[in-house]
N, C-alpha and C positions, 0 to 999 in steps of 0.2 A: 504494500500500500504506500503510495507516494504522499508524503505529508507536505502540505502547503502552508506557509507562514505569512500572515499579515503583520508587518513590523512597523510600529508607530513610534514617533519621537516623544521625548519628555524633557522639559527643562528642569523639572523638580519631581519629587515623589508624588505630590498631589496630582500633577498632570499625568504622570505615569499610571497612577491608579485609575484615573478617569479614562485613559486610553484602554486599559484592560476592561473596564466596565462597558465601553462602547465597542468592544469586539476585537481588540488587538490580540494576536497570538503571542506576540513578543513586543517588548518595549526596549528601545535603546536610549541610554542616558549617559551624561558625561561623568567621567571619573572626577574625584576631588581635584586632581591635577593632571596636566598633560593631555587635555582633550582638545580637539581641533576647533571647538567652540569654547575658548577660555572663559567666556562670560557665563557658561552653562555648567560649571562644575558643581557636583553634588556630593555631600558628605557620605561617608561610609554608613553611618546609622540610617540615613534616609534611603540609601540604596538597599540596605537590608530590609527596611520597612516595605519598600516597593516589591522586592523579591518575594518576601513572605506572602504578600497579598497576591501577587501574580501566580505563585505556585499553587494556590488554592484551586485555580482553574487550569493547572498544568501549562500556564503561560510562562514565557521566559523573560529574564531580565539580562540584557546585553549591555555591557559597559564600554563606552568609547574612550580609549586611551591612545588616540591616533595622531600624535604629534611626533616630530623628531626630538630625540633626547641627546643631551650632551653627556660626557662621561660622569660628571658630578651628579647628574639626575638619575642615572640608571639604578643605583642601589635603592634610592627612595622609591622609584617606580616598582622595583621588585618587591619591596615590603608592602606597598599599597596593593599590588596584585594579589598577594597572599591574603591580605585583609578582605579584599573584595570577594575572593573565593570562599573564605570562611563566612562572609555575610550572605552568601547564597547567589552570587552572580553566576549566570549560566555560560557566559562567553565574553571574550574581549575583542573589540575591534582595534587593530593596531596598524601602525605604519612602519615603525622603526625595526629594521632587521636585527638590531642589537639585542632586542628582547629575547630572541631565540637562544642567546648564549647565557641567559640567566637561569638560575635554579627556580623554575616556576612550578606552582601547583598544577595538577592535571586539569587545567581549564582550557576549553577549546579556544583557539585563536582564529579570528576572522581577518582576512586581508582587506584593509580599508580601501575605499575608492581612491584615497590619496596614494595608493601604491600603483595607480595608473595601469590597470590590467585591460589592455586593448587587443591583445593577440593570444592565440592558443598557446604559443610558446611561453609567454609570460605566465599564463595560468598554470601550465605544467611545472614551471619553475617553482611557483608558490606552493603547489601541491606537494612537490618533492621535499619542500622545507617543513611540511607538517601542518599547513593551514587547513583547518576543517571547512572553512567557507571562504569564498572570494566574492568581493563586491565588485562587479564589473563596471567599467567606465560608462558614464552616462551617454557618451556620444555614439555607442554601438548600435548597429541595426539588428533586427531580429536574426538575419542571416549570420552576422558576426557572433551573436550570442549563441546561436545554434552550433556554430563551428567550434567555439570554445567548449561547450557542453559535451560535444562528441569526443573531445580529446582528454577530458579529465573526469575523475570520479567525485571530486569534492563538490560540495554544495555551491550553488550560484545564487547571489543576491543581486537584485536590480532595483534601482529607484523607479518609482511609478508616478510620484506626485511631489510637487513643491518647487522651491527656488532652484535655479540653475546657476552654476558657475560657468562663466563664458569660457574659461580656460579648461584644458584637460586637468583634472584634479591631481594635485601633487606636483604639477609642472608649471605653476604660476608664481612668478617672482616679482610681479608688478608692485604689489603693496609693500613688499620688503625693500625694493629698490627706491620707491618714492619716499617712504617715511619710516623704514625700519620695522614695520609690522608684518611679520611673516605669516602667511597662510599655513605653512608647514609647522609653525610653532603655536598655532591657535589664535593668532591675533590679527587676522586679515582685516584691513581697513575698508574693504570693498571699494577700492579705487575704480574698479570697472563700472560702478554705478554712477560715477560723477558725470556732469556735463563736460563735453570736450569739443575741440575744434579739429577739423580735418582739412589738409591742404594737399594740392597736387604737386608734381615735381617742379612746376614753375612758380610755386608759391601762391597760386590762386586759392582762395578759400572755397572749399567744397561745401562744407557744413559748419555752422558755428553753434556752439553751446547746445548740443544735443547729446543724449545718453546713448552713444553709438555702440557701446559694448554691453549695454544692459539687455538681458534676455527676458523673454516671457517666462512664465512658470510652467513646469512640466505637468501634463495631465495625460496619462496613458490608460485611463480607465476603460477604454473600449478595446484594449489589447491584452487584457489580463490572461485570457485563455491562451492566446498565441504565445505569450511570454512563458507560461507554464509548459506548453508543448515544446518550446525551444529549449527547455532545460532549467528554467528558473524555479527555485523552490521558496525563495523569500522575496516578497514584494514590499518594497520599502517606501515609506512616506518621509519626505524631508521635513525638518522643522524643529530642531532642538532649541530654537529661540522663540518659537511661536507660543501664543497664549493658549489658555485652556479651551476657549471656545473653538479655536481653529482645530485643535487636536480632536476634540469631541466630534465635530462636524465631519471632518475629512476621514477620520477613522471609521465612523459609522457608515459613511458613503461607500467606502471600499469594502467594508464588511458585508454589506447587503449585496453588492455586486459579486463578491467572491462566493458567498453562500449560494447564490443562484447557479454559479458555474459548478461548484462542487456537488450540488444536488443532482446534476446530470452526469456525473462521472463515478463509476463504480470503484475505480482504483485510485481516487484522490480523496484526501480527507484533511480537515484542519489540524494544526498542531495541537491546539488547546481545546478545552471543553466548554460547553455552554452555548446558549443562544441568547441574543439580545433583543429587547424591545425598547423603542424610543418614544419620547414625547414630541418629537419633531421630525420633519422630513429632511434628511440630509441633502445639502446642496453645496458643492465645493465652490461654486461661483459666489456664494454669499460670504465666504471667508476671504482673507487676504490673498490676492493674486494679481499679477501684472498682465493678465491675459494668458491664454493657454497655448501650449504647443506639445506635440508628441516627441519633438526633438530628434528627428532623423531615425526614428525607430523603423520606418519603412524605407530607409535610405534617403538620399537627397531628392526626395520627391518634389521639393519646391522647384527644382530645375527641370521638371518634366512638364511639357506644355499642357498635358491633360490634367495635371494635378491642381487641386484647389486648396492646397494646404495654407494655413495661416503662417505668416513668417515667424521665425524663431525669436526675432528681436522686438523690442518695444523702445523705440528711440525717444518716445514722448516723456515717459516718467519711470523712475524706478520704484514708485510707490504703488499702492494697490489701485487697480482699476475696478475691481468688483465685478458686478454683472450688468450687462446692457439692458436698459429698461425699454427704450424706444426712441422715437424722434419727436422733436418739437414741431407742432402743427401751426401754432399761432402764439405771438407774444403780445401781451397786454401791458398796461402801465406797471403794475406791481405783481404780475403773475404770468404764467404761460400754460398753454394747453399741450399735453403730452399724449402721443399715441402709444399706448402700452396695454398689455394684458396682465402685467405683474401687480401683485398686491403691494401697495405703497402705504407708508405709515408716517405720521408726524414724528419728527426727530431724525429721519433718515439723512444720511450724508450722501449728497449727489454731486455730480460734476458733468458739465457739458463739454463736448469735444468741438472746439472751434477750429475748423479747417476744411479744405475742399474735399478730402477723402481720408479714410481711417489711417493710412500710412503716409500721409503727406508730411513733408519736412517742416511746413509752416504751421503745423498744428499747435494749439495751446489748450490748456485745460482751465475751465472756470469752475471752481469748487464752491459749494454752499450747502447750508443745512436747510432741510425742508421744514418750514414753519407750520404750514397747513395744507392739507390735501382735500380737494373737493372731488370725490369719486364720480358724482353725477356728471359734472362738466369736464372731468379729467383735467382739472385745473390745479396747478402747483403754485403755492405762494412761498417763495424762498425767503429765508431769514436774510434781511438786508434790502428787501423790496426792490426799488428802482435801481439801486447800485448794482444789482445782479442782472435784472431784466434788460437794462440798456446794453449789456454785452451779448445778449442772446439773439439768435436769428432762427427763423423757421428752417427745418431740415437738419439742425444740429442733433447729433446723437447725445443721449443722456444715459449716464451710468450711475449705478449705486455702489459706493464703496463702503457704506455702513448701513446695515439693515437693523434698525433700532429694535424692532419687535423680535427678530430672530436672535439677536444678541441677548436680549432679556430672557428669552426662553432657554438659551443655553447656559445662562448664568445660574440656573437652578438645577436641581437633580433632573437629568435628561435621559437616563438609560438605566436599564436593569438587566443583569446577566444571570441566567439560571442554568444549572446543569440538570437535565432530565434524569429521573430515577424511577425504578420500579419498586412498588411497595407490596409487601406480602404480610398480611396480618393473621396471626393464629390465635384462636381463643379456645381455652379448655375451661373446666369448671372453676379453677382458681388461678390460672396462669395466662398471661398475655405475652405475645412476642411479636415485635414489629421488625421486619428486615427490609433494609433499603439496598438496592443494587444499582451501581452507576453504569454508564455505557461501556466501560472496559471490563465489567464483570466483578469489580471490587465491591464487596458487600460488608455491611455491618448491621448489628441488631441491638435492640434494647428489650429488656424483659421486665415484667412486673408479676410478682407472685403474692397472692392474697392469702392470709391465714385461714380465711373461711371462703367457701365457694361464693362466686358472684351470684346475685339474685337473678332468677329467671326474668327475662324481659317480657312485658305484656304485648309489645309490638315488635315486628322485625327491625333489627338494628343495623343491617348492612349499609343502608344509605347514611345513617348517622356515623358509623365507623368511617366510611369513605370521606364524608364531609369534614370531620374533625381531623383525621390523620393526613389528609392531602393538603391541609393548610400549612404549607412549609414556611410561610412567612418570611422572616428576615434571613433565613438560612441561605446557603448557596444553591439549594435544590428546588426543583419543581416536579410535580408528580406526572409521570408519563403513563403509568398504569397502576391499577390497584387490584389485588386479589385477596379474597377472604377464605380462610379455612376455620370453620366454627363447628364444633360438635353439637352445640345447642345454642340457642339465642340467649345471651346474657346481657344484663344491663351493666355498663361500665361508666362510672362517673366521668364527666368531661374533663375534670382536672387530671385524672389518671391518663386519659388518652393524650391530652396536651403534653404532659410530662414525658410520656413514652415517645411521642413524636420528636420533641426537642432533643431527648437523649440519643435517639437513633440517628438524627441528623449530625449531632456532634461526633458520635462514634464513627460515622461514615467519613466525615472530614478527616478525622485522625487516621483512619485506615487508608484513605487516599494519599495522605502525606507520607505514610510509611511505604506505600506502594511506589510513590514517586522517588523516594530516597533509594529504594532497592534498584530502581532503573537508572539511577544517576550514572552518567557515562564514566567509563574508566579512562585512564590517561590516554591522551590523543596525540601527544607530540612524538609519535613514532615515525621518525623521518626515513624516507627512502634514500637511496643513493642520489644525491642532488644532481639535477640537470645542469649542464654547463650554462653559465650566464653569458657566455660570449655572444655578442650580437643581440642580446636580449636586454640587458641593463646598459644604460649609458655609462661612460667612464668619466664624464665631466661632472660638474657639481650637481647636475640633474639626477644623479644616482641617489642624492639625498643622504649621504653618509656623514653623520655628525658626531659619531663616537667610535672608539676603538673596537667595541664588540661588533658593530655593524661592518667595520672594515674587515674583521676576521671572517665574517660570513662571506663577504665578497671575495676574499682571498680563497676560501674554500670552494667558491664557485668559479674560480679561474680568473678573477679580475684582481690583479695585484697592484695596479697603478691607478686605482680609482681616485678622482679628485675629491677634496673636501666639499661638504655641502655649502650652499650659498650662505647659510647662516653661521658658518665657522668664523671665529673671532679674527682669524688672520686676514680676512677680507679677500681671499682668493676668488670666491664666487662673484663678489661685487666687481672685482677687477675684470673677470672674464666677461661679464655682462656689459660693463661700460666700454670695453674694447670693441663692442659691436659685433662679436663673432658668435655669440650664443643667444638663442631666443629667450626673451623674458616671459613669453607666453606662447602657448600653442592652442589654437582654437579652430573649431569647425565653422564658426560664424564668420562668413566672408563679407567684408564691407564692400568689396568691389561688386559682388553679386547683389547685395542688398540695395545698392544705389544704381543698379541697372547698367553697370559698366563691365560686366563679366564678358570676356571675349568668346567664351563657349556658350553661355546662356545669357544673351543680352536683354532678355525680357525685363523691362523696368518694373521695379517693385514699389517705388515711391514716386511722388511728384518731383520732377526735376527742375522746377521753377527756381530753386535756390542756387543752382549752379549752371548757368547758360553757356558754358565754355565748350560744349560738345564732348567728344571723347577726351577724357582727362588723362594727362600724362602721368605715368608712374615713374619712380616709386612715390607712394603717398606718405604723408607724415601726419601722425596723430599727436595732438597737444593736449596734455592733461595737466592742469595747473601750470607750472612753469617748466615741465619736462616734455621732451619730444620723443616719439617712438617712430621708427621706420617700419613700414608694413611690407612684408614679403608674402606673396600669395603662392601657396604650394598646390596648384591645381592638379598636378599629377598624383598627388598623395591623398586621394579621396576628398578633395576640396578642403584639406586641412590648411589653415593659415598660420604663419608664424609672425609674431610681432617682435622686432628687434629694437633694442635701445640705441639711440644716437645722442650726441651731446646737443643741448639747446644752444643756438648761436648766441654769442656774447653781444 
């Protein structure tokens, strides 16, 4: 039986618990130190609290410890890993190869997306080093994922939703070069989300102050079955910095989709137990998003003339777009009429898109709060009145980036997760026995023995027994079936039945925990003969070797002359970048294609009114703050682009 995991993010234990309540099979959360989201570190006691809660449903807690470590940090990381293992963590997401040389407890290691697994050869290398799971690169197509799966036995994890890094993960040094905040050390400044200028080779401005490297958010919800068929077993939602309403909504949305898929497959099942009910209708568009893209999952379909894919980029804003409501029909003095079928609420956050077309470079956003909504006239009165309406025109798109009523609903208890059990109730003259059995066949019972026989019942008691005993209340369980074995009809006080039910539920939870502990996986770091890393790992600073232990692993893999990581104190990586010979970023997002200047696919994707120079001379230069980057386009390499640093002119 193939087990499929829905993996949800958590910035703290409370969010993680709600992720479990809303259907997550596993939750990933930041370690106290050395997480790729340094702002989302969580204490060991809180991780233990989350793990204890998740294990009740056989759900997993996976801890992210996925930054590069220096030599001084390795011993501290080793101690922390042992504490996390003792606290109940089920696996670690890691990037630094040096951890393989530590004396670790038998905790499964997952190769982070920061390890840049884009090829079957890289996946085989990581498998040979003992990694239980590999998080494949976001940029891969279904065919590429399928090829990796055919070459390894280890589990594959794939992102299906959330924010996208424009760079190949683990290979971006832009933030580190601009301001010393390294993505590989957990402190990325997200420089790629800033507004920037673009110039052609002759110095002509192509675009000014647009978010040219800011991507839409991933949404692969329509491809879950294809991903599983391609070999993915863990479907991952991004968002360890997202708030609790985001995690509730998006987790519930994917849980419902996945349950429908699993229901139609005899050989697929969820990792964890229980089914969820919700007080709301999940809608990912109602949570933070920059617009959605499947991000090349079907290949570069944007470049196919028959494709109608949304672009991967959002030049307009790095902030949330939310969901599109409709278009403005008419503008009045202090209100406007909106053509929409959506439910709208006072207090919603709205914005109008001011531009000739959705992808136009001259677009701007007009944001405002909804003060009053007249559903009969479809009339919106914005907070600010005429200050807002004078900027609006008929035909403008209106988006909602904050749904007040939806957020209010999610701020309360919004889900319940229950594990179905079978109940068997046995009644004799003076003894009662209630047995509960879970879907895995784990069972537990509670008994009650009376000193004197129970009184004969005047009326049949079967319905009363069923009604009282199947009220499993605040326990983990819900009744799937009820069977009765009674020699004679006996009257049993309600207090006795209630006590019996509570005790049986407690006993079953204890039995399930014992069963889970017996199944706890044995040591997994049983490494094979390592695959040679020659031609697989880079030998310059992009190998991300920051400590001596990682260097030892590289030497074992046949790379004796690997350069120090960019973050090394000696500045070797910085010197290599500033010399203009090594890319500071590698990305599939091609600005030349996005601006309609690709020589192979010249179909324009944006309004070109902003740059009337015709075919623009290359190379292009990208200016971010006071730094300049030279763009090199690698069209022969599956449209991967490389951004090289150059010096800004004095």
